[in-house]
N, C-alpha and C positions, 0 to 999 in steps of 0.2 A: 598492555601493562607498561607503566611509566618506568623509566630506568632510574635507579637510585641516584640521589645527588652525590657528587664527588665529595670526598673528605680530603682536604689538603692540610698539611702541617704548616702552621704559621711560621714556625721556626725555619723550616726548609724554604718556605717562600721568602722569608726575610734574607736568608743566606743567598738565595737565588737572586733577589733584588740587588743586593750589594755586589754580587758577582757580575751581574749584567751592567750595572753602573760602572764598575771598574773596567770592564771590557770596552764599554762605550767611550769612556775617557781615554783609555789606552789607544783606541782606534783613531782618535784625533791627535793625541800627543805623539804616538809612534805609528804613523800611517804605513810605514814600511813593513809592519807586521801582516798586512793584508795585501793581496795582489793589487798592483797599481791601477789596473783597469777598473777596479771597483770604486775608485775615487773615495768620496766622503760617505758613500751610501752604506757601508757596514755600520757606521755610527748612527745613521738614521734608522736603520733596521733595528739596531740594538735599543735605540730610544723608544721605539714603539713596543719592543719586547719588554722594556722596563715598565711601560704603562700597563701592559697586559699583566705582568707579575704584580704590579702595584694594586691593580683592581682585585686580583686573586687574593692578595694579602688582606684586603679589607672585606672581601666577600668570598671566603674560602669554600663556601658550599654552592656557589653559583655554577651554572652549567658552562662548559667551555665555550659554547657558541655565544652566550651572553657576555662573557669576558672578552671574546674576540670582537664582538660588535661595539662594546664600550671602548675598548682600546683603539680600534681603528677609527671610530667616530671621534674620539678625543684627539687622536693624533692628527687627523685631517682637519678638525676644527682649529687646532693650534696653527696648522700650516696656513689655513685660510685667513687667520687673523694677521698674517704677515702682509696681506694686501692692504690692510688698514695702516696708514702712516701718520699717526698722531705724534707730535713732538714728544709728549710725555712717555708714550709707549716706546718710541725709538730710543729715548734716553735709557729706559729700562733694558732694552735689547742691547745697548752698547756696553753693558756690564757683562762680566763673565757669566754670572749666574743667569742673568736675563737672556743672554744668547743661548746658553745650554737649555733653558726651559722653553723659551719662546721662539728661538731661531731668529733669522734676520731677513732672508729673502725667499719669497714664494717660488716653489718649483713643483711642477707636476711629477717629476721624477722622485722627489722626496716622498710623495704619496705612494708611489710604487714600492719604494723601500719600506715604508711603514707596513704595507700589505704583506711584504715578505717577512718582516719581523713578527707581525701578529700571527701569520701562518705558522712560522717556526714555533712560536709559543703555544699555539693550539695543538700542533702535532706532538710536542713534548708533553703537554698536559694530558692529552689522550693516551699517550704511550705510558706515562707514569700511572695514570688511573687504571689502565689495563694491567700493568705490572703488579699494582697493589691488590687488584681484584683476583689475580690468579691464585689458585691454591698452592701451598708450599710444595716444593719438589721433595719426593721421598727417595731414599736410596734403596 
């Protein structure tokens, strides 16, 4: 028997998306909010989490595993594009928006951070799906 498709609130997803973006920007603007040994990687993990939530916003009935594959694939693809150094693309990357969306320098460690962000998104998504599927508690 197939499990029912998840039902996600687009309003909650939008609020979550804005929250993750705010946390990600804060992680770069105020790096002291995070342990120093984590470096820039909380922002990278939050970027991938943002991609996960963004896909969920546009496909609210998609399975968690589908969202995870889409988010991780997109995040890694964007990272791989950083190996391509066309002048016009580097010009876009030199802007604040371009840097936030496309990054600037390829790193395998960024992909590990993306995997963490997508894993966190998947765990939260499954936890919320389980919480909404539970019968209400009675007194």
